[in-house]
N, C-alpha and C positions, 0 to 999 in steps of 0.2 A: 096673384098678381105679380107685373112685374112692373117697375117705373124707371126710367133713365129721363132725367130731368138736366138739359144741357150739357152741352159737348158740340160734334163735329165731326167730319169724318170728307174724306177728296179721293177721289183716282181709285174707286172700287171697281174692282173688274166686272163684281156679277153686284149682290145683296149687300147694305148696308147694316140693316137686322134680318137675320132667318129667324121666323117665330115656327121653335118645331112642340113645344110643350102647349098645354092646357092654359086655356084661362084665359088673363087679361094683359097686355101687354100696355102701357101708356107712353107714350116718348114726348117732349117737350122742349122746347127753349135747344132746338138742334139745327145745325147746316149742314149742308151735303151738298157738294158738287162730284159733276161728273160721276156717276153712278148707271148698275142695270134698273136696281128694282130698291128705292130704300127702305122699304119695311113686307118680307112674303111670308105668307104663312106655309106653312110646308105644304106644295101639293101634290107629293108623290110618297108621303112617310109613310114605311108600315104598320104605324099604328096613328089614325088619325083622329083629331077632336074640333070640337068649336072651339074657333077662338074669336077674339075682341080684341080688335086695333081702334086704339084711340091715338090722334096725332091733334099739339096742339103747338100753333107758332113752331113753325116748321119751314127754313130756309133754304127751296131746293133750286142750284143751280144747272143751267143746260151745261153741259149733255147730259142729260138722265134719259129711261124708257119710262119707268114709270113711276107713283110714290109709292103708292102698296098694291098687293095683288093679296086675293082672298078668295076661297074656297065655298063656292055659294049652296053647295052639294051639302055640305057637311056643318052648315048653319055659322058658317064665317061672318061679321061685319067690322065694318071701320067707318070710324068718323071723324073725320077732316075738320081742323077747324083752322084759321090764320095761316093759313098756307098761303108763303110767297113765291113764285115762280118768276127764276131770275135768267134773260138772256131766251127765253125759247118764244121769240117773238111770231114764229107761225104757228107752237100751238101745239108741239108736237108731242110730248109730254103727257101721257095720259095719270090724271090724279088718279084716280080707281080700276082698277082690273082686275075681271072676275073672274075665275076659272071654275072649272069641274076636276077637282083632286080625285085622286086615287091613291091606294093605301099595294098599288101592285110596283112602285116604279116606275111607271109608263113617266111618259110627259103628259104633266095634262093638259086639257083643249081649255081656250079661251072661250065664255059665253056674255059677253057683254063689256062695256065701261060707264064709266058716269054712275052719280048719282041715283037712289032708288028708292030713298027714304025705307028700303029694308036693308040688302047689306052694305050699301054703298051713302050715306049720309053727312053732307054736307050742314057745316054748324054754321052761323053767323059769327063774326066775320067768315067768309068761306076762304075761296081762293082768285089770288090777289097775282096779276103778270107783273112784272116790273120789266 
């Protein structure tokens, strides 16, 4: 289990956190501004694992593309709780992006977004826009 409690990041050219290992990543009380993806489960690592990502009390300030990206075909899951998205009046930032990961090094393909209760779970309170 990996735990990050507190902190911040800004101007990430791509990912704030890249989760390549196995297990669970818990990130709480963290703020990020201007990034590609806040947390991404590796989509094309040579060795793949099931990964669990728990995000709690996260403030994501636009401009960002997605909060979390997971691989459904490896059984990844993400739970988002108390997520605040700031400055994204058009709601362009994707809270949970699902992918079909691979172990070949190829860029993974997407296969949906949003809460589904299995891979992407939003816990109460879930996502607030400011």
